[in-house]
C-alpha positions as CSV (number, residue, x, y, z in Angstrom):
1,M,112.6,58.0,98.0
2,R,112.1,58.3,101.5
3,N,114.9,55.8,102.0
4,L,116.8,57.2,99.4
5,R,117.1,60.5,100.8
6,L,118.0,59.2,104.2
7,A,120.8,56.4,102.2
8,I,122.2,59.3,100.6
9,A,122.7,61.6,102.9
10,L,124.0,58.5,105.5
11,G,126.1,57.2,102.7
12,L,127.9,61.2,102.5
13,T,128.1,61.1,106.0
14,L,129.7,58.1,105.9
15,S,132.5,58.6,103.8
16,V,133.5,62.5,105.2
17,A,134.0,61.0,108.2
18,G,136.0,57.7,106.7
19,C,138.1,60.2,104.5
20,S,138.6,62.0,108.1
21,A,139.5,59.1,110.0
22,A,141.9,58.0,107.1
23,E,143.3,61.9,107.3
24,D,143.8,62.0,111.2
25,S,145.8,58.5,111.4
26,S,148.8,59.9,108.6
27,N,148.7,63.4,110.6
28,P,149.6,64.7,114.4
29,A,146.9,64.5,116.8
30,P,144.9,67.2,116.1
31,D,144.1,70.4,118.3
32,P,141.8,70.2,120.6
33,A,139.4,73.0,119.4
34,A,139.7,71.4,116.0
35,V,138.4,68.4,117.2
36,Q,135.6,70.2,119.4
37,K,134.7,72.5,116.8
38,A,134.0,69.4,114.2
39,E,131.7,67.2,116.7
40,Q,129.8,71.0,116.4
41,E,129.5,70.9,113.5
42,K,128.8,67.6,113.4
43,A,126.0,67.3,115.9
44,R,124.7,70.6,113.6
45,V,124.1,68.7,110.6
46,E,122.4,65.8,112.0
47,N,119.8,68.3,113.7
48,V,119.2,69.6,110.0
49,K,119.2,66.5,108.4
50,A,116.0,65.4,111.2
51,E,114.6,68.6,110.7
52,I,114.6,68.3,106.6
53,N,113.2,64.5,107.3
54,R,110.8,65.9,109.1
55,L,109.4,68.4,106.6
56,A,109.2,66.1,104.3
57,D,107.8,63.2,106.2
58,G,105.4,65.9,107.0
59,Y,104.9,66.1,103.1
60,D,106.0,69.8,103.3
61,Y,109.2,69.5,100.3
62,D,109.5,73.1,99.5
63,G,110.3,73.8,103.0
64,A,112.7,70.2,103.5
65,I,114.1,71.6,99.9
66,K,114.8,75.0,100.8
67,L,116.1,73.9,104.5
68,A,118.6,71.2,102.9
69,K,119.7,74.0,99.9
70,K,120.4,77.1,102.1
71,D,122.6,74.9,104.8
72,S,126.6,74.6,104.4
73,S,126.7,71.4,104.3
74,K,127.9,69.5,101.3
75,A,126.1,66.7,102.2
76,L,122.6,68.4,103.4
77,N,122.8,69.7,99.3
78,Q,122.9,66.6,98.0
79,M,119.9,65.5,99.7
80,V,118.0,68.0,97.3
81,G,117.6,65.1,94.4
82,G,116.1,63.0,96.5
83,L,113.4,65.8,98.1
84,E,112.5,67.0,94.5
85,D,112.0,63.3,93.1
86,E,109.9,62.7,96.2
87,K,107.5,66.3,95.6
88,E,107.2,65.1,92.1
89,Q,105.5,61.7,93.6
90,V,102.3,64.3,95.1
91,S,99.6,66.3,93.7
92,A,96.6,67.9,95.1
93,W,93.8,66.1,96.8
94,E,91.4,66.3,94.1
95,D,88.0,67.0,97.0
96,P,89.1,69.7,98.8
97,D,85.3,69.9,99.6
98,Q,84.9,66.1,100.5
99,I,87.2,65.8,103.9
100,P,86.0,64.0,106.4
101,H,86.0,64.8,110.2
102,L,86.2,62.4,113.3
103,F,85.7,63.7,116.5
104,F,86.1,62.5,120.0
105,H,85.6,63.0,123.7
106,S,87.8,62.4,126.9
107,L,88.8,58.9,126.4
108,V,87.9,56.0,129.1
109,V,91.3,54.9,130.7
110,D,89.6,52.8,133.2
111,P,86.5,50.7,132.2
112,E,85.6,49.3,135.6
113,R,85.3,52.6,137.2
114,A,83.9,54.3,134.2
115,F,81.3,51.9,133.5
116,D,80.1,51.1,137.2
117,D,76.4,51.6,136.6
118,G,77.1,54.9,138.8
119,S,75.3,57.8,137.4
120,S,77.4,59.2,135.1
121,S,78.0,55.7,133.3
122,Q,75.5,55.3,131.0
123,G,76.5,58.7,129.7
124,Y,80.1,57.5,129.4
125,A,78.9,54.6,127.1
126,N,77.1,56.7,124.7
127,Y,79.9,59.4,124.0
128,M,83.0,58.2,124.8
129,V,85.6,55.7,123.9
130,T,88.0,53.6,125.7
131,Q,91.9,54.4,126.0
132,K,92.0,50.9,123.8
133,E,89.3,52.0,121.2
134,F,91.0,55.4,120.3
135,T,94.5,52.6,120.0
136,A,93.0,50.7,117.7
137,I,91.1,53.3,115.5
138,L,94.5,55.4,115.1
139,E,96.3,52.4,114.2
140,S,93.2,51.6,111.5
141,L,93.3,55.3,110.1
142,Y,96.8,55.1,109.2
143,A,96.7,51.8,108.1
144,R,94.3,52.9,105.7
145,D,96.3,56.0,104.8
146,Y,94.6,59.3,106.3
147,V,96.8,61.8,107.0
148,L,95.8,64.2,109.8
149,V,94.8,68.0,108.3
150,N,94.5,71.1,109.6
151,P,91.3,73.3,108.1
152,E,93.1,76.3,107.5
153,D,95.5,74.5,105.2
154,F,92.6,73.4,103.2
155,A,90.6,76.4,103.3
156,S,91.4,80.0,104.0
157,V,90.8,84.3,103.5
158,D,92.8,85.0,99.9
159,D,94.4,88.2,99.4
160,G,90.8,89.7,98.6
161,G,89.2,88.4,101.9
162,K,87.3,85.8,100.2
163,M,87.7,82.3,102.1
164,E,88.4,80.0,99.1
165,Y,90.1,76.5,99.0
166,R,93.3,75.4,99.0
167,D,95.1,72.9,97.5
168,I,96.4,69.6,99.6
169,M,99.1,68.3,98.1
170,L,99.7,64.8,99.4
171,P,100.3,61.4,97.7
172,K,98.0,59.5,95.7
173,D,97.8,56.6,98.0
174,K,96.7,59.4,101.3
175,K,93.6,60.7,102.5
176,P,92.8,64.1,104.2
177,L,91.4,63.9,107.7
178,V,90.1,66.4,109.9
179,L,90.3,65.2,113.7
180,S,88.9,66.8,116.9
181,V,88.3,66.5,120.4
182,D,86.0,68.6,123.0
183,D,85.6,69.4,126.2
184,L,89.1,69.0,127.2
185,S,88.6,70.3,130.5
186,Y,87.9,67.7,132.8
187,Y,84.8,68.0,134.4
188,E,84.7,68.1,138.1
189,Y,82.0,65.2,137.5
190,M,84.7,63.3,135.7
191,E,87.1,63.0,139.2
192,N,87.3,59.5,140.0
193,D,85.5,57.9,137.1
194,G,88.8,56.4,135.5
195,F,89.6,59.0,133.4
196,A,92.7,61.2,133.0
197,S,92.7,64.3,135.2
198,K,94.4,67.2,133.7
199,L,97.2,68.2,131.4
200,V,100.5,69.1,132.9
201,L,104.1,69.6,131.1
202,D,106.9,67.5,131.7
203,G,110.5,68.2,132.3
204,D,111.1,67.8,129.1
205,G,107.6,70.9,128.2
206,T,105.8,68.3,126.9
207,V,102.6,68.2,127.5
208,R,101.8,64.9,129.1
209,N,98.7,63.8,131.9
210,E,97.8,63.1,134.9
211,Y,96.2,60.0,135.8
212,L,95.1,58.8,139.0
213,D,94.8,54.8,138.6
214,A,92.5,53.1,140.9
215,Q,95.0,52.0,143.5
216,G,95.4,56.0,144.5
217,E,98.6,56.5,142.6
218,T,99.4,59.4,139.9
219,Q,100.8,58.3,136.8
220,I,102.4,60.9,134.5
221,G,101.8,59.8,130.7
222,A,99.5,59.4,127.3
223,F,96.0,58.7,128.5
224,D,94.2,60.8,126.4
225,V,93.0,62.2,122.6
226,T,95.6,65.0,122.4
227,T,98.9,63.0,124.0
228,M,98.2,59.8,122.1
229,V,98.0,61.2,118.8
230,D,100.9,62.9,119.6
231,D,102.5,60.0,120.2
232,F,101.5,58.4,117.3
233,I,102.7,60.8,115.5
234,A,106.0,60.7,116.6
235,E,106.1,57.3,115.6
236,H,104.3,57.9,112.5
237,P,105.5,61.2,111.1
238,D,104.0,60.5,107.9
239,F,100.0,60.9,109.8
240,T,100.3,64.5,109.7
241,Y,100.0,66.6,106.9
242,R,102.7,70.0,108.4
243,D,102.5,69.4,111.5
244,A,98.4,69.2,111.7
245,R,96.8,67.4,115.2
246,G,93.9,68.4,115.3
247,L,91.1,70.9,116.9
248,I,90.1,71.1,120.4
249,A,87.0,72.6,121.5
250,M,86.9,74.3,124.9
251,T,84.1,75.2,127.0
252,G,85.1,77.7,130.2
253,Y,82.6,77.0,132.8
254,N,84.6,74.0,135.1
255,G,88.3,75.7,133.7
256,V,90.5,74.0,130.9
257,F,93.3,71.0,131.0
258,G,91.8,69.9,134.5
259,Y,92.7,73.1,136.2
260,R,89.8,75.6,137.6
261,T,90.8,78.6,135.7
262,S,87.3,80.2,135.3
263,A,87.0,83.3,137.3
264,S,83.1,83.6,137.8
265,Q,82.9,80.7,139.0
266,Y,86.1,80.1,141.1
267,P,86.3,83.6,143.0
268,E,87.9,82.3,146.0
269,S,90.1,80.1,145.1
270,K,93.6,80.3,146.3
271,T,95.2,79.0,143.4
272,L,93.3,80.8,140.6
273,K,96.5,82.6,139.2
274,A,99.0,80.0,139.3
275,D,96.2,77.3,137.5
276,Q,95.7,80.2,134.5
277,K,99.1,80.6,134.5
278,D,99.9,76.7,134.0
279,A,97.1,76.5,131.6
280,K,98.3,79.1,129.5
281,E,101.8,77.5,129.5
282,I,100.3,73.9,128.6
283,A,98.1,76.0,125.5
284,E,100.8,77.7,124.3
285,A,103.1,73.8,123.8
286,M,100.2,72.6,122.3
287,K,100.0,75.2,119.6
288,D,104.0,75.0,119.0
289,S,103.7,71.2,118.3
290,G,100.4,71.9,116.1
291,W,97.1,71.8,118.1
292,V,94.6,74.2,117.0
293,F,91.8,76.2,119.7
294,A,88.0,76.6,119.2
295,S,85.1,77.7,120.8
296,H,82.6,75.5,121.8
297,S,80.9,77.7,124.2
298,W,82.0,79.1,127.3
299,G,78.8,77.3,129.0
300,H,78.2,74.1,126.2
301,I,74.9,76.0,125.6
302,A,72.4,75.1,122.0
303,T,74.4,77.9,120.1
304,G,71.3,77.7,117.5
305,T,68.4,77.9,119.9
306,V,69.4,79.5,122.6
307,S,68.3,83.8,123.1
308,M,70.3,85.7,120.8
309,G,71.0,87.6,124.6
310,R,72.2,84.3,126.2
311,L,74.5,83.6,123.2
312,E,76.0,87.3,123.8
313,R,76.7,87.0,127.2
314,D,78.1,83.4,126.9
315,T,80.5,84.2,124.0
316,K,81.6,87.3,126.1
317,L,82.6,85.1,129.2
318,W,84.4,82.7,127.0
319,K,86.5,85.8,125.4
320,D,87.3,87.2,128.8
321,E,88.2,83.9,130.6
322,V,89.4,81.3,127.8
323,Q,90.8,83.5,125.0
324,P,93.2,84.7,126.9
325,L,94.8,81.5,127.9
326,V,94.2,79.9,124.2
327,E,94.4,83.2,122.4
328,K,91.8,84.3,119.7
329,T,90.5,81.7,117.3
330,M,88.6,81.9,114.1
331,H,87.2,78.4,114.6
332,Y,83.5,77.4,116.3
333,I,83.2,74.2,117.6
334,Y,78.7,74.1,118.0
335,P,77.9,72.2,121.6
336,F,75.6,69.6,121.1
337,G,75.9,70.2,117.1
338,S,73.4,73.1,118.1
339,D,74.4,74.3,114.2
340,I,72.4,77.6,113.3
341,A,71.3,76.7,110.0
342,Q,70.5,73.2,108.3
343,T,71.7,72.9,105.2
344,Q,71.2,77.1,103.6
345,S,73.9,79.2,103.7
346,Y,74.7,80.5,106.0
347,S,72.7,84.3,107.1
348,G,71.0,86.3,109.5
349,A,71.5,87.3,112.9
350,R,73.7,84.7,114.7
351,Y,75.8,84.3,112.0
352,E,76.4,88.2,111.8
353,F,77.3,88.4,115.4
354,F,79.4,84.8,115.2
355,K,81.5,86.9,112.3
356,D,81.4,90.4,113.7
357,Q,83.3,88.0,116.7
358,G,86.4,86.6,114.4
359,F,84.8,83.4,113.4
360,K,85.1,81.9,110.3
361,Y,85.2,77.9,110.9
362,F,82.1,76.4,112.1
363,Y,81.7,72.9,112.9
364,G,78.3,70.8,113.4
365,I,77.2,67.2,113.8
366,D,76.3,64.6,111.5
367,G,76.7,60.5,112.0
368,T,74.9,60.0,108.6
369,I,77.5,61.0,106.1
370,R,81.3,60.2,105.6
371,S,81.6,64.1,105.0
372,W,79.8,67.1,104.5
373,M,81.3,70.6,103.7
374,Q,80.2,73.9,102.2
375,Q,81.9,77.5,101.7
376,G,80.8,81.2,101.8
377,D,82.3,84.4,100.8
378,N,83.8,84.6,104.6
379,Y,83.4,81.3,106.2
380,Q,84.1,77.6,105.8
381,R,81.7,74.8,107.7
382,Q,81.9,71.5,108.2
383,M,80.0,68.7,109.3
384,R,81.8,66.0,112.0
385,I,81.1,62.4,113.0
386,N,81.2,61.3,116.3
387,V,82.8,59.1,117.7
388,D,81.3,57.1,120.8
389,G,79.8,54.6,122.0
390,L,76.5,55.8,120.3
391,Q,77.6,55.8,117.2
392,M,79.1,52.5,117.3
393,A,76.1,50.7,118.7
394,K,74.1,52.4,115.7
395,E,76.9,50.9,112.8
396,Q,76.3,47.4,114.4
397,R,72.7,47.4,113.7
398,G,73.2,48.6,110.4
399,D,71.8,51.8,110.7
400,R,73.4,54.1,108.0
401,P,77.0,53.1,108.8
402,V,79.9,55.3,107.9
403,L,82.5,54.4,110.7
404,E,83.3,51.4,108.0
405,T,85.5,53.7,106.4
406,F,87.7,54.7,108.6
407,F,87.6,51.3,111.2
408,N,85.5,48.3,111.6
409,V,83.6,48.4,114.6
410,Q,83.8,44.9,115.4
411,D,87.5,44.8,115.7
412,V,87.7,47.9,117.5
413,I,85.2,47.8,119.9
414,D,86.4,47.2,123.8
415,P,85.0,44.3,125.5
416,A,84.5,45.9,128.4
417,R,81.7,47.8,127.3
418,K,78.7,46.5,129.3
């Protein structure tokens, strides 16, 4: 259907252009102002058409149809029929309480430096995947018809203040998936170990990674989860549902995005204000592209077991030092998967505290089941599958495999792992 939609629009554009050319051949030289106006209109129509196609590729057919209908261009109006045909092919995902969630940490770019038998190398092998592995995982997810969704698209508070499931409208062969990445702070201990060092904005305002290679040369590009997902969606726009990317779980004790933004930890920093400004601009650009920020606590604490006093102090630090940069969020991703309950519904002092702080979406860890979700009157809860060296090793042993639903571990595993 998408090809038909594009063909109709292109055919109309070409036919109009052809008629104009024929008329021009028999008329006097056109007025320069009129030529300029026509060129401007042509460029405008092409930009609107691109936006219509982007909306439709992301399954937002209502938005695409509305844009095509209201435009003054007849060629764009003619796209409505094809868009409505495509809309007829989608239906609501039949299991809104059965949506899987995969999460990652920052990617190993240079395995030789990360897996060098240093003090952190075993941790990297356990909890990270390599850039090569992540590339293969993305390709597998796409080939298996997964589509990234935002939790707020499938569960949100209704007019009466109650959390309710919402319809995710997809073609019958597509399957929703939530993705998240933890600790996008480029901690100090990761320096010179073969990871990206920070996020930056390039000349076009696009979020990229800064990466210092083994030769000491600085490279700017896609070297981590968020930037690689952005690039993958640019090539495969049907991999996202209405611009969804994923959740980003943020701590604050080492700052954010590779910038040392914590006033409490870096009180003498001469670049503190500049770092905070740069980090805020990056957060704004990421939100504009579809990423959603979540609290991961300020100090990466075990939220389910620490004292209430510690939890309250930590939350205040997060709201003082991280929230001003990424803005308020309703999402809380438990560090270490340290949930405040097991499988029972939420209640008690910790839940009431989180609710009072404005959190409505909560995420734990369970690498033994494809998906687990729970909804209360005021919250949505989801377990995440850790995609890392430990989980892949577990699956290779045949221990309650769940990743096989998403990719074949043996096919994606990096030979550089020791």
